[in-house]
C-alpha positions in Angstrom: -36.4 7.2 -27.2 -37.0 10.2 -29.6 -33.7 11.6 -31.0 -33.1 15.3 -30.2 -30.5 17.8 -30.8 -29.5 20.7 -28.7 -27.9 23.4 -30.3 -26.1 26.8 -29.1 -25.0 28.6 -32.1 -23.1 26.4 -34.4 -21.8 23.9 -32.0 -24.1 21.3 -30.4 -23.3 21.5 -26.7 -24.9 22.0 -23.2 -23.4 24.0 -20.3 -22.7 22.0 -17.1 -23.9 23.4 -14.0 -24.7 22.8 -10.3 -28.5 22.4 -9.2 -29.0 25.3 -6.8 -31.2 23.3 -4.4 -29.4 20.3 -4.2 -25.8 21.0 -5.2 -25.7 18.2 -7.8 -23.6 18.7 -10.9 -25.6 18.1 -14.0 -25.9 19.5 -17.7 -29.0 21.2 -18.9 -29.2 18.6 -21.7 -27.4 16.0 -23.5 -24.1 17.5 -24.7 -24.6 17.1 -28.6 -27.4 14.6 -29.9 -29.3 12.8 -27.2 -28.6 9.0 -27.8 -31.6 6.7 -28.9 -32.9 3.7 -27.0 -31.0 1.4 -29.0 -27.5 3.5 -28.6 -28.2 3.5 -24.8 -28.7 -0.2 -24.9 -25.6 -0.6 -26.9 -23.1 1.4 -24.6 -24.8 -0.3 -21.5 -24.4 -3.8 -22.8 -20.9 -3.0 -24.0 -19.9 -1.6 -20.6 -21.3 -4.4 -18.7 -19.6 -7.3 -20.8 -16.3 -5.2 -20.8 -15.7 -5.7 -16.9 -17.5 -9.2 -16.5 -14.0 -10.3 -15.4 -14.0 -8.3 -12.4 -16.6 -10.4 -10.6 -15.1 -13.7 -11.3 -11.5 -13.1 -10.8 -10.8 -14.7 -7.4 -12.8 -17.7 -8.7 -10.9 -18.2 -11.9 -7.3 -17.3 -10.7 -7.9 -19.7 -7.9 -8.7 -22.2 -10.4 -5.7 -21.4 -12.3 -3.6 -21.6 -9.1 -5.1 -25.1 -8.3 -4.2 -26.3 -11.9 -0.9 -25.4 -11.1 -0.8 -22.8 -14.0 -0.2 -20.0 -12.1 1.4 -19.4 -8.5 -0.2 -17.8 -5.7 2.1 -15.0 -5.6 1.3 -14.0 -9.0 -2.6 -13.8 -8.3 -2.3 -10.4 -7.2 0.1 -9.1 -10.1 -2.4 -10.8 -12.5 -5.2 -8.7 -11.0 -3.1 -5.4 -10.9 -2.1 -5.7 -14.4 -5.4 -6.2 -15.9 -6.9 -3.3 -14.0 -3.9 -1.1 -14.9 -4.2 -1.9 -18.8 -8.0 -1.4 -18.5 -7.2 2.1 -17.1 -5.0 2.8 -20.0 -7.3 1.3 -22.6 -10.3 3.5 -21.4 -8.1 6.5 -21.2 -6.7 6.4 -24.7 -10.0 5.5 -26.2 -12.3 7.9 -24.6 -10.3 10.8 -24.2 -7.4 10.7 -27.2 -9.0 8.9 -30.1 -11.8 10.7 -32.1 -15.3 9.6 -30.8 -16.5 9.6 -34.3 -14.4 6.5 -35.1 -15.3 4.3 -32.1 -17.4 1.8 -33.5 -14.5 0.4 -35.8 -12.0 0.4 -32.7 -14.5 -1.2 -30.4 -15.0 -3.8 -32.7 -11.3 -4.7 -33.2 -11.1 -4.6 -29.5 -14.0 -7.2 -29.2 -12.2 -9.3 -31.5 -8.7 -9.1 -29.8 -10.5 -9.9 -26.4 -12.3 -13.1 -27.9 -9.0 -14.3 -29.0 -6.9 -13.5 -25.8 -9.8 -15.2 -23.6 -9.5 -18.3 -26.0 -5.8 -18.4 -26.0 -5.3 -18.4 -22.3 -5.9 -22.3 -22.4 -2.7 -22.7 -23.9 -0.8 -20.6 -21.4 0.8 -20.9 -17.9 2.8 -18.5 -15.6 4.2 -15.4 -17.6 2.1 -16.1 -20.6 -1.0 -15.6 -18.5 0.1 -12.1 -17.1 0.7 -11.3 -20.6 -2.7 -12.3 -21.8 -4.4 -10.6 -19.2 -2.6 -7.3 -19.9 -3.7 -7.5 -23.3 -7.2 -8.3 -22.3 -7.2 -5.4 -20.0 -6.4 -2.9 -23.0 -9.4 -4.5 -25.0 -11.6 -4.3 -22.2 -10.9 -0.7 -21.5 -11.7 0.1 -25.2 -15.0 -1.7 -25.0 -16.1 0.3 -21.7 -15.0 3.6 -23.3 -18.3 4.2 -25.4 -19.9 4.2 -22.0 -17.7 6.6 -20.3 -18.0 8.9 -23.7 -21.9 8.7 -23.1 -21.9 9.2 -19.3 -19.5 12.5 -19.8 -22.2 14.0 -22.1 -25.2 13.1 -20.1 -27.7 15.6 -18.3 -27.3 13.5 -14.9 -23.9 11.6 -15.3 -24.1 10.1 -11.8 -27.5 8.7 -12.5 -26.3 6.9 -15.7 -23.1 5.9 -13.9 -25.3 4.3 -11.3 -27.4 2.3 -13.7 -24.2 1.1 -15.3 -23.0 -0.1 -11.9 -26.2 -1.9 -11.2 -25.9 -3.9 -14.5 -22.0 -4.8 -14.1 -22.7 -5.8 -10.5 -25.9 -8.0 -11.3 -24.1 -9.6 -14.4 -20.8 -10.1 -12.2 -22.7 -11.4 -9.3 -24.7 -14.1 -11.6 -21.6 -15.1 -13.4 -19.6 -15.7 -10.4 -22.6 -17.8 -8.9 -23.2 -19.8 -11.9 -19.6 -20.9 -13.4 -18.2 -22.8 -10.6 -21.2 -25.4 -10.7 -21.4 -25.3 -14.7 -18.4 -24.2 -17.3 -15.7 -24.4 -14.8 -17.1 -27.9 -13.5 -16.5 -29.2 -16.8 -13.7 -27.3 -18.2 -11.9 -25.8 -15.1 -10.6 -22.2 -15.6 -10.7 -22.5 -19.3 -14.4 -23.1 -19.2 -14.8 -19.7 -17.4 -12.7 -18.0 -20.0 -14.6 -19.5 -22.9 -18.1 -18.1 -21.3 -16.4 -14.9 -21.1 -15.3 -15.0 -24.9 -18.8 -16.1 -25.8 -20.2 -13.0 -23.9 -17.9 -10.6 -25.7 -18.9 -12.3 -29.2 -22.7 -11.6 -28.2 -21.9 -7.8 -27.4 -20.0 -7.3 -30.9 -23.5 -7.5 -32.4 -24.5 -4.3 -30.7 -21.4 -2.3 -32.1 -23.2 -1.0 -35.2 -25.7 0.6 -33.0 -23.2 2.7 -31.3 -23.5 6.5 -32.5 -21.7 7.3 -35.8 -20.7 10.8 -34.5 -20.7 12.4 -31.1 -20.1 16.1 -30.3 -17.0 17.0 -28.8 -16.7 18.1 -25.3 -16.4 22.0 -25.2 -16.6 24.8 -22.9 -18.3 28.3 -23.4 -16.5 31.1 -24.9 -16.1 32.8 -21.4 -14.0 29.8 -20.1 -10.5 28.5 -21.5 -10.2 25.0 -22.6 -6.6 24.7 -21.8 -7.7 24.9 -18.1 -9.7 21.5 -17.9 -6.4 20.0 -16.4 -6.2 22.2 -13.4 -5.1 21.4 -9.8 -8.6 21.0 -8.8 -9.6 18.8 -11.5 -6.5 16.5 -11.0 -7.0 16.5 -7.3 -10.5 15.4 -7.9 -9.3 12.5 -9.9 -6.8 11.5 -7.2 -9.7 11.6 -4.7 -11.4 8.8 -7.2 -8.1 6.8 -7.2 -8.1 6.9 -3.5 -11.8 5.9 -3.0 -11.3 3.0 -5.4 -8.2 2.0 -3.8 -9.9 1.9 -0.4 -13.1 0.1 -1.6 -11.4 -2.5 -3.7 -8.4 -3.0 -1.5 -10.3 -3.7 1.8 -12.8 -6.0 -0.5 -10.2 -8.2 -1.8 -9.1 -9.2 1.6 -12.5 -9.6 3.0 -12.4 -13.4 2.5 -8.9 -13.5 4.2 -10.3 -11.7 7.3 -13.6 -13.7 7.6 -11.4 -17.0 7.4 -9.1 -15.4 10.0 -12.3 -14.8 12.3 -13.2 -18.6 12.1 -16.0 -18.6 9.3 -16.2 -21.7 7.0 -15.7 -21.4 3.4 -19.5 -21.5 2.4 -19.9 -18.7 5.2 -17.1 -16.6 3.7 -19.1 -17.2 0.2 -22.2 -15.7 1.8 -20.4 -12.6 3.2 -18.9 -11.9 -0.1 -22.0 -12.5 -2.0 -24.1 -10.2 0.4 -21.4 -7.5 0.2 -21.7 -7.5 -3.8 -25.7 -7.7 -3.6 -25.7 -4.6 -1.5 -23.4 -2.8 -3.5 -25.8 -3.2 -6.4 -28.8 -1.9 -4.2 -26.7 1.0 -3.3 -26.1 2.1 -7.1 -29.7 1.4 -7.8 -30.9 3.6 -5.0 -28.2 6.3 -6.1 -29.5 6.1 -9.8 -32.9 7.3 -8.5 -32.1 10.2 -6.4 -28.7 11.2 -8.2 -29.9 14.7 -9.0 -31.1 15.5 -5.5 -27.8 14.6 -3.3 -24.4 16.0 -3.2 -21.3 13.8 -3.3 -19.9 15.7 -0.1 -22.7 15.0 1.8 -22.6 11.1 1.0 -18.5 11.5 1.3 -19.0 12.6 4.8 -21.5 9.8 5.8 -19.4 7.3 4.1 -16.1 8.3 5.9 -18.0 8.1 9.3 -19.6 4.8 8.6 -16.5 3.1 7.0 -14.2 4.2 10.0 -16.6 2.4 12.6 -16.8 -0.5 10.1 -13.0 -0.9 9.9 -12.4 -0.7 13.5 -15.5 -3.4 13.9 -14.5 -5.7 11.2 -10.7 -5.8 12.5 -12.1 -7.1 16.0 -12.8 -10.3 14.2 -16.6 -10.6 14.9 -18.8 -13.4 14.4 -20.5 -14.6 11.1 -23.7 -12.7 11.7 -22.0 -9.5 12.8 -19.8 -10.1 9.6 -22.7 -10.4 7.3 -24.2 -6.9 8.8 -20.7 -5.2 8.2 -20.6 -6.7 4.7 -24.1 -5.2 4.2 -23.2 -1.8 5.4 -19.8 -1.9 3.4 -21.3 -2.8 0.0 -24.1 -0.4 0.3 -21.8 2.7 1.0 -19.6 1.3 -2.1 -22.7 1.1 -4.4 -23.9 4.5 -3.5 -20.8 6.6 -3.4 -19.0 5.4 -6.3 -21.4 6.9 -9.1 -21.1 10.2 -7.2 -17.5 10.4 -8.2 -18.5 11.5 -11.7 -20.4 14.7 -10.1 -17.0 15.5 -7.9 -14.9 15.5 -11.2 -17.5 17.4 -13.1 -17.9 20.0 -10.6 -14.1 20.9 -10.8 -14.0 20.6 -14.5 -17.0 21.8 -16.3 -15.7 21.0 -19.7 -16.1 17.5 -18.5 -12.7 16.5 -20.3 -11.4 14.9 -17.3 -14.5 13.2 -16.5 -13.7 11.0 -19.6 -10.9 9.3 -17.8 -12.7 8.4 -14.5 -13.3 4.6 -15.4 -9.3 4.6 -16.2 -8.8 6.2 -13.0 -10.8 3.9 -11.3 -9.1 1.1 -12.8 -5.8 2.3 -11.7 -7.1 2.4 -8.1 -8.7 -0.9 -8.0 -5.1 -2.1 -9.2 -3.2 0.0 -6.6 -5.4 -0.6 -3.5 -4.9 -4.5 -3.4 -1.1 -3.9 -3.9 -1.0 -1.4 -1.2 -2.8 -3.7 1.2 -0.6 -6.8 0.3 2.4 -5.1 1.8 0.5 -4.8 5.0 -0.8 -8.5 5.5 1.0 -11.6 6.8 0.3 -15.2 6.3 -2.1 -15.3 9.3 -3.3 -11.8 9.7 -4.9 -9.9 7.1 -6.2 -6.9 9.4 -3.3 -4.7 8.2 -4.8 -4.6 4.7 -8.0 -2.7 6.2 -6.0 -0.1 8.3 -3.9 0.7 5.1 -7.2 0.8 3.1 -8.7 3.4 5.5 -6.0 5.6 5.2 -6.9 6.0 1.4 -10.4 6.9 2.3 -9.3 9.3 4.6 -7.1 11.0 1.9 -9.8 10.9 -0.6 -12.0 12.7 2.0 -9.5 15.2 2.9 -9.2 16.0 -1.0 -12.9 16.4 -1.3 -13.1 18.7 1.7 -10.7 21.0 0.1 -12.4 21.0 -3.2 -15.7 21.6 -1.4 -14.7 24.5 0.5 -12.2 26.1 -1.7 -13.1 29.4 -3.5 -14.9 28.3 -6.8 -14.3 30.3 -9.9 -17.3 32.5 -10.9 -20.0 30.7 -13.0 -19.9 31.8 -16.7 -22.9 33.9 -17.9 -25.7 32.0 -19.2 
């Protein structure tokens, strides 16, 4: 990819806008210098490797329970604390630290993550929780370059979709392969050894990251201090609630399928198909991101998912749950990347867009914890009802943002 620089006076920047035909939020060009192909490869690989754990947590933590190193009640807290610290890590690395110094910090984070993934073989109980808390911080720093570059892209939703596809494929493959390979020989520790090796490989691409990235700025007719407004914060809360819905409901898909009478292999097929169709959804969105509007998809997503939750909680048969998982996964995949457009439309400086991965991680932690309060030993249906409340809340916020009186566009 040819390296290009877009200048506006003394400052390298592009003005974010909304496509007049589709309503999609995008910039006229890259903010600052367009990344080279090797730099794009680096941020995609780091962003993919950083969140590999998300696809294997149920398998790996289940193995730790089987090995009597972690209690069943501690599994939810382990998932939550890692996602919370991922959110903290990415927020600090993408919006507080100077992006020009990201290389060194990412390298340190990679080394820390390798160490904690290897160290877990010596830990049990509370030690594992502490280990995953540190791991989450390091993973957040590793995913930060992706957040930084996506926020500067001409079509952020497209690049977010591409990253989600890569993450989904990698997580799906790892979850399918680990149980019969590394974990068969080494148990849960074998999985963490593979994760450490993946991080070590991604460490090789850190030198390819940009040595300098333009700061996000707004034009002279806008006020930088207005980045954190009621609208921009509300858009982030909508992102939080949306992720709380999808991850909260997904985390209890297996238990509900068992409650419906499915065998373990059938449950695995439902989960695998849900993940696979989420990848297809993200891939499809990446191709048409500039021609669709988040609110249109949000409306369709709400209607479909309300129907899905009613259907799923009726405890249907195996084939019906496969179809439900297909629809759930597809809308999960297609809607998530568009959250970038929602946030940018409500903060043209794009500063708040930098913390989207962190907010998503917090939603991924909060959703399962909320749902767990409405689940009994033999009935998981309450989790889906509580998760749906989150999606309805996210849609209500999106509706207000969509129809509110927008401030006038700055002169171009």
